[in-house]
A tleap script that builds the chain and sets N, CA, C and O, in Angstrom:
source leaprc.protein.ff14SB
mol = sequence {
  NMET ARG LEU ARG LEU THR VAL GLU ILE PHE
  VAL ALA ALA TRP ARG THR ALA SER LEU HIE
  TRP THR THR GLN GLY GLY PRO GLY GLY ARG
  ASP GLY LEU THR ARG ALA VAL ASP GLU ALA
  PHE ALA GLU ILE PRO THR ALA LEU THR CYS
  SER CALA
}
set mol.1.N position { -16.338 9.157 19.659 }
set mol.1.CA position { -16.417 9.229 18.217 }
set mol.1.C position { -15.245 10.066 17.663 }
set mol.1.O position { -14.599 9.661 16.696 }
set mol.2.N position { -14.980 11.209 18.265 }
set mol.2.CA position { -13.927 12.088 17.761 }
set mol.2.C position { -12.556 11.410 17.814 }
set mol.2.O position { -11.770 11.512 16.872 }
set mol.3.N position { -12.280 10.724 18.912 }
set mol.3.CA position { -10.998 10.027 19.030 }
set mol.3.C position { -10.877 8.957 17.951 }
set mol.3.O position { -9.824 8.820 17.328 }
set mol.4.N position { -11.925 8.217 17.733 }
set mol.4.CA position { -11.897 7.158 16.723 }
set mol.4.C position { -11.640 7.732 15.325 }
set mol.4.O position { -10.851 7.180 14.558 }
set mol.5.N position { -12.304 8.835 15.001 }
set mol.5.CA position { -12.076 9.474 13.703 }
set mol.5.C position { -10.646 9.976 13.577 }
set mol.5.O position { -10.029 9.854 12.519 }
set mol.6.N position { -10.126 10.536 14.648 }
set mol.6.CA position { -8.745 11.027 14.636 }
set mol.6.C position { -7.767 9.893 14.359 }
set mol.6.O position { -6.864 10.027 13.533 }
set mol.7.N position { -7.952 8.790 15.047 }
set mol.7.CA position { -7.072 7.636 14.839 }
set mol.7.C position { -7.191 7.132 13.402 }
set mol.7.O position { -6.176 6.827 12.774 }
set mol.8.N position { -8.393 7.040 12.879 }
set mol.8.CA position { -8.599 6.565 11.512 }
set mol.8.C position { -7.919 7.487 10.492 }
set mol.8.O position { -7.337 7.015 9.516 }
set mol.9.N position { -7.995 8.780 10.719 }
set mol.9.CA position { -7.368 9.740 9.810 }
set mol.9.C position { -5.852 9.573 9.832 }
set mol.9.O position { -5.212 9.570 8.780 }
set mol.10.N position { -5.277 9.435 11.023 }
set mol.10.CA position { -3.833 9.251 11.117 }
set mol.10.C position { -3.383 7.928 10.497 }
set mol.10.O position { -2.346 7.876 9.835 }
set mol.11.N position { -4.147 6.873 10.704 }
set mol.11.CA position { -3.803 5.577 10.102 }
set mol.11.C position { -3.894 5.670 8.583 }
set mol.11.O position { -3.040 5.135 7.875 }
set mol.12.N position { -4.924 6.346 8.080 }
set mol.12.CA position { -5.079 6.495 6.631 }
set mol.12.C position { -3.919 7.302 6.042 }
set mol.12.O position { -3.424 6.978 4.962 }
set mol.13.N position { -3.490 8.337 6.737 }
set mol.13.CA position { -2.362 9.145 6.251 }
set mol.13.C position { -1.085 8.308 6.221 }
set mol.13.O position { -0.334 8.352 5.247 }
set mol.14.N position { -0.843 7.554 7.278 }
set mol.14.CA position { 0.350 6.716 7.321 }
set mol.14.C position { 0.303 5.657 6.222 }
set mol.14.O position { 1.296 5.424 5.533 }
set mol.15.N position { -0.840 5.027 6.066 }
set mol.15.CA position { -0.980 3.972 5.053 }
set mol.15.C position { -0.796 4.527 3.649 }
set mol.15.O position { -0.123 3.912 2.821 }
set mol.16.N position { -1.384 5.673 3.377 }
set mol.16.CA position { -1.252 6.302 2.067 }
set mol.16.C position { 0.208 6.640 1.785 }
set mol.16.O position { 0.712 6.380 0.692 }
set mol.17.N position { 0.878 7.215 2.767 }
set mol.17.CA position { 2.291 7.568 2.594 }
set mol.17.C position { 3.147 6.328 2.366 }
set mol.17.O position { 4.007 6.315 1.485 }
set mol.18.N position { 2.914 5.294 3.155 }
set mol.18.CA position { 3.741 4.092 3.019 }
set mol.18.C position { 3.482 3.378 1.693 }
set mol.18.O position { 4.413 2.839 1.094 }
set mol.19.N position { 2.241 3.366 1.232 }
set mol.19.CA position { 1.953 2.756 -0.072 }
set mol.19.C position { 2.608 3.541 -1.205 }
set mol.19.O position { 3.174 2.957 -2.128 }
set mol.20.N position { 2.528 4.850 -1.128 }
set mol.20.CA position { 3.163 5.686 -2.154 }
set mol.20.C position { 4.680 5.472 -2.142 }
set mol.20.O position { 5.297 5.315 -3.195 }
set mol.21.N position { 5.271 5.467 -0.954 }
set mol.21.CA position { 6.704 5.270 -0.807 }
set mol.21.C position { 7.123 3.909 -1.362 }
set mol.21.O position { 8.148 3.796 -2.034 }
set mol.22.N position { 6.325 2.875 -1.078 }
set mol.22.CA position { 6.627 1.527 -1.551 }
set mol.22.C position { 6.545 1.430 -3.069 }
set mol.22.O position { 7.414 0.827 -3.698 }
set mol.23.N position { 5.506 2.018 -3.664 }
set mol.23.CA position { 5.363 1.932 -5.123 }
set mol.23.C position { 6.463 2.703 -5.846 }
set mol.23.O position { 6.744 2.447 -7.017 }
set mol.24.N position { 7.083 3.649 -5.142 }
set mol.24.CA position { 8.198 4.401 -5.728 }
set mol.24.C position { 9.528 3.668 -5.544 }
set mol.24.O position { 10.569 4.163 -5.977 }
set mol.25.N position { 9.505 2.516 -4.920 }
set mol.25.CA position { 10.721 1.733 -4.720 }
set mol.25.C position { 11.402 1.999 -3.391 }
set mol.25.O position { 12.547 1.589 -3.195 }
set mol.26.N position { 10.729 2.671 -2.482 }
set mol.26.CA position { 11.298 2.926 -1.154 }
set mol.26.C position { 12.472 3.877 -1.157 }
set mol.26.O position { 13.486 3.607 -0.513 }
set mol.27.N position { 12.354 5.006 -1.882 }
set mol.27.CA position { 13.495 5.923 -1.966 }
set mol.27.C position { 13.880 6.502 -0.602 }
set mol.27.O position { 13.018 6.897 0.183 }
set mol.28.N position { 15.170 6.544 -0.340 }
set mol.28.CA position { 15.665 7.144 0.892 }
set mol.28.C position { 15.596 6.261 2.114 }
set mol.28.O position { 15.931 6.698 3.215 }
set mol.29.N position { 15.163 5.014 1.937 }
set mol.29.CA position { 15.094 4.093 3.071 }
set mol.29.C position { 14.153 4.587 4.153 }
set mol.29.O position { 13.112 5.178 3.869 }
set mol.30.N position { 14.530 4.338 5.388 }
set mol.30.CA position { 13.687 4.711 6.528 }
set mol.30.C position { 13.460 6.222 6.592 }
set mol.30.O position { 12.363 6.674 6.918 }
set mol.31.N position { 14.498 7.001 6.281 }
set mol.31.CA position { 14.348 8.464 6.287 }
set mol.31.C position { 13.355 8.917 5.223 }
set mol.31.O position { 12.588 9.854 5.445 }
set mol.32.N position { 13.367 8.259 4.077 }
set mol.32.CA position { 12.422 8.589 3.016 }
set mol.32.C position { 10.991 8.289 3.423 }
set mol.32.O position { 10.077 9.051 3.107 }
set mol.33.N position { 10.793 7.182 4.123 }
set mol.33.CA position { 9.461 6.843 4.612 }
set mol.33.C position { 9.003 7.860 5.656 }
set mol.33.O position { 7.847 8.283 5.659 }
set mol.34.N position { 9.911 8.239 6.528 }
set mol.34.CA position { 9.582 9.247 7.542 }
set mol.34.C position { 9.165 10.555 6.884 }
set mol.34.O position { 8.197 11.183 7.313 }
set mol.35.N position { 9.884 10.970 5.849 }
set mol.35.CA position { 9.520 12.205 5.128 }
set mol.35.C position { 8.147 12.065 4.477 }
set mol.35.O position { 7.339 12.992 4.527 }
set mol.36.N position { 7.881 10.915 3.870 }
set mol.36.CA position { 6.586 10.691 3.217 }
set mol.36.C position { 5.442 10.763 4.231 }
set mol.36.O position { 4.392 11.340 3.949 }
set mol.37.N position { 5.650 10.177 5.406 }
set mol.37.CA position { 4.622 10.216 6.445 }
set mol.37.C position { 4.435 11.648 6.950 }
set mol.37.O position { 3.305 12.095 7.146 }
set mol.38.N position { 5.526 12.358 7.157 }
set mol.38.CA position { 5.431 13.761 7.586 }
set mol.38.C position { 4.657 14.592 6.571 }
set mol.38.O position { 3.825 15.418 6.945 }
set mol.39.N position { 4.929 14.375 5.295 }
set mol.39.CA position { 4.223 15.111 4.239 }
set mol.39.C position { 2.737 14.767 4.229 }
set mol.39.O position { 1.898 15.649 4.045 }
set mol.40.N position { 2.408 13.503 4.423 }
set mol.40.CA position { 0.997 13.096 4.459 }
set mol.40.C position { 0.289 13.719 5.649 }
set mol.40.O position { -0.832 14.209 5.513 }
set mol.41.N position { 0.927 13.708 6.815 }
set mol.41.CA position { 0.317 14.322 7.992 }
set mol.41.C position { 0.115 15.817 7.789 }
set mol.41.O position { -0.876 16.377 8.259 }
set mol.42.N position { 1.040 16.466 7.098 }
set mol.42.CA position { 0.923 17.899 6.844 }
set mol.42.C position { -0.278 18.213 5.955 }
set mol.42.O position { -0.801 19.327 6.002 }
set mol.43.N position { -0.721 17.260 5.153 }
set mol.43.CA position { -1.851 17.467 4.257 }
set mol.43.C position { -3.204 17.217 4.906 }
set mol.43.O position { -4.237 17.508 4.302 }
set mol.44.N position { -3.220 16.689 6.107 }
set mol.44.CA position { -4.483 16.370 6.767 }
set mol.44.C position { -5.411 17.588 6.894 }
set mol.44.O position { -6.587 17.480 6.544 }
set mol.45.N position { -4.932 18.733 7.377 }
set mol.45.CA position { -5.848 19.875 7.507 }
set mol.45.C position { -6.491 20.287 6.172 }
set mol.45.O position { -7.681 20.601 6.126 }
set mol.46.N position { -5.711 20.286 5.105 }
set mol.46.CA position { -6.239 20.640 3.796 }
set mol.46.C position { -7.279 19.610 3.360 }
set mol.46.O position { -8.326 19.973 2.824 }
set mol.47.N position { -7.001 18.350 3.585 }
set mol.47.CA position { -7.944 17.304 3.196 }
set mol.47.C position { -9.263 17.425 3.962 }
set mol.47.O position { -10.332 17.165 3.410 }
set mol.48.N position { -9.183 17.817 5.220 }
set mol.48.CA position { -10.391 17.927 6.028 }
set mol.48.C position { -11.241 19.140 5.669 }
set mol.48.O position { -12.434 19.166 5.969 }
set mol.49.N position { -10.651 20.129 5.041 }
set mol.49.CA position { -11.402 21.320 4.652 }
set mol.49.C position { -11.788 21.290 3.177 }
set mol.49.O position { -12.303 22.269 2.637 }
set mol.50.N position { -11.534 20.165 2.541 }
set mol.50.CA position { -11.863 20.011 1.123 }
set mol.50.C position { -13.382 20.147 0.910 }
set mol.50.O position { -14.178 19.591 1.666 }
set mol.51.N position { -13.754 20.881 -0.112 }
set mol.51.CA position { -15.181 21.013 -0.395 }
set mol.51.C position { -15.477 20.501 -1.802 }
set mol.51.O position { -14.629 20.554 -2.692 }
set mol.52.N position { -16.675 20.015 -1.978 }
set mol.52.CA position { -17.051 19.451 -3.264 }
set mol.52.C position { -17.792 20.470 -4.105 }
set mol.52.O position { -18.190 20.169 -5.231 }
savepdb mol mol.pdb
quit
């Protein structure tokens, strides 16, 4: 279960970053996408500790 959740979280972060990058017109090309994915991955811990 833990592995599956981990994979889903990473896929969601990558997908979110790539969608955001695409809607912005793909700034910076491949390097820009890499930065967007890195930024999304960096936000994972904060997202997991989010409280309502």
